[in-house]
C-alpha positions, 0 to 999 in steps of 0.5 A: 537434514539434507539440502534437498529437503530444505530445497523442497521446503523452499519451493513450498514456501515460494507459494506464500507471498514473496518477501520472505525468509526461512527461519529454523524449526526444531528439525534444523536446530542440530545444524545451526550454531548458537540456537537452542530452541525455536517455536511459533507462538501467536504468529511470532517466531521465538528463538533462543540464542546463546552468547557464551554463558548467557542467553537471549530470546529473539522474536520475529512477527508475522510468521507462517508455518510450512510443513513438507514431509518431516521438515517444518520451516517458518516463513516470515517477511524479509524486512521483519527478520532482517531488522531483527537479525542485524541486532543479534550477536550469535552466529547465524550465517546468511545465504543470500541469492545474488542479483546476477543469478537469473530468475532469483530474488536479490532481496531474500535472506535465508539463514543457514549455516556455512556448511550448506553451500548451495543456492536455494531458489524458487522455481515459481515464475510470475507467469505461473501465479495467475492473472494480472487482472487479479490486481485490478479486482483487488482494487475494484471490489465495489459491486455495480449491483449496489449502485441503485441503492446508493444515497446521494451526498450533496453539499449546499447548492452544488450542481451535482452530488459529490459522493455516494453512500451505502444505505447501511452507513446512512442508517448507522450514523446519528444525524440528529442536531446537525446540518445534515438533512436526511431525505428517505424518499430521495435517498439523499443526504444534504449538508446545508448549514445556514450561511450568512453573507460574509461567512467562511463557507469552508470553515462552516462545513468543516465544523459540521463534519467535525461535529458529526464525527464527534457524535459518531465516535463509537459508530462505524467501527470507531473509524473516527476515534483516532482522527479526533485526537488531532483533527488535522488530516482533511481531504479535498472534496472534488466535483465542486462548483467554482464558488465552493472550491476548497471544501474539505472532509475529515479523511476517515469520513471520505469512505463513508460519504463516498467522496472521490479520493485523489492521489499522486504516485511516483515510480522510481526505477533504474536499469541494471544489466539491461533490465528494469529494477524498481525501488519500492517502499515497504509500509510499516506495521503502524499504518493501514495496509501494514507491511504491504508494498508501495511506491517510493513516493505516494500520497493524497492530494492536500487541500493546499495543493489546489488540485495540482498533482505536481504540487502534491508530488513535490511535497510528498517526495520531500516528506517521504524520500528527501527528494526535491522536485522543481515544479518548473523544470521537473528536475529532481535533486537529492542533497543538491545532487541531480538524480533525474527528471520526473515525467507525468504519465497516466491517470488511473481510476478505480472503485473499491469497497475496502475489506478487513485488511483496511482495519477500521475502514472495512466496508468504506467505499472509495471511488479513486483517481491516481496521477502517476509519475516516473523517475529514472535514476542512475544504478548507483543512486540509493534513496533513504526513507524520511518517515520511519514511523510509516516506512519500514524501508526502501528495497530495490527489486528486479522487475520479475520479482515486482511482477511476482509480488503483484500477483501474490497480493503483496502490494497495497491495492491502489499502489498495485494498480499504479505498478501494473500501469507502469509494467504495461507502459514499459512493455514488461507485461505483453500480449501473450503474457496474460490470458486477460491482457485485453482487459488490463488497460480497460480495468485501469480506467473504471468509470466513476459515477460523477459527471464533472470529473 
């Protein structure tokens, strides 16, 4: 097996979404130390390692098979294989691409024996992978042609609708014996419970939503089932008159009722050798959009945040990265050490209809608003994830790799929009870099069907 053959396989593998590793197939077993056999079964790479007289079986999930002539190579996400290999004792030398090597990735681990002394690099640049406008398309899948058939969702005597529902969702929901009134002639769902003087309107509406979720636990792809176990995650309803401020909706129901989602994202970056490097978060397999990339800090606005983005940022930064944000000065510290100052940047809007990647929220509609912040840190600062159940890890990536990841659909869709906005603001995507450059800014500000946002 020659280095040239392996290099050809690498070039083919480079067209698979990035953040990958090469794993040995039967064709490479003869050149590797300690491995007895390997195979891919149901998308998981299985390899048998030898430790003296004993053996153990390794498994790495999310594996794809790439064939180039007579060579078979298995490709899997970087974080998957690196976490597994660190726990093994057998001899498998790693071939890592140095960050100083121009045009290569610093986060690729390619396990090969010491006898192969060469860098195997991907010749595929971000400019060869299509348009950045695909990033916008992936988060704006709601078709305007459907707007005319949407149902309004109104709450009490609020002056304007607070959501827009798909007719198929209206038809599937059991509305009987609830305070949700259905008007087919007006195509309108109206939450209008009896409210007496002195009653807590927020609590009454909250109970009505919970009752509706209970009645429909088996409907709508079972999207309410997991939420009903704890009943603790609610999303604020935007577009309310002052007297109704504070109304909330169960988080899995917001895409059914077409409620505007609001969130806050923070891009953390540093400068190394004169180039931008971005700290990104890798989502775990236990959450929606499993193993996709995300901002280091990102989260939905909580009802307790009073619709103040900086308050949300303070909470999320501490929960996800252990960063303390001073809302009076915007200064950020970690373990009492100053790391930088956060700056408010853009507001992004989009209108999406989720696909199968969203799991049991497939088909939900999401008119969304995201508030973005930037935090520049020193080149030696290393953040640590605080939520291992939802975060696989934090990775520092050169900006060229970030661009490639975006085009390869490696990012969670709305997080990809935030990163594209960052690249545009920093001049990392310029006119001439993309055939749709003139559409990018406009695509980050999709018009939403709400009058008072």
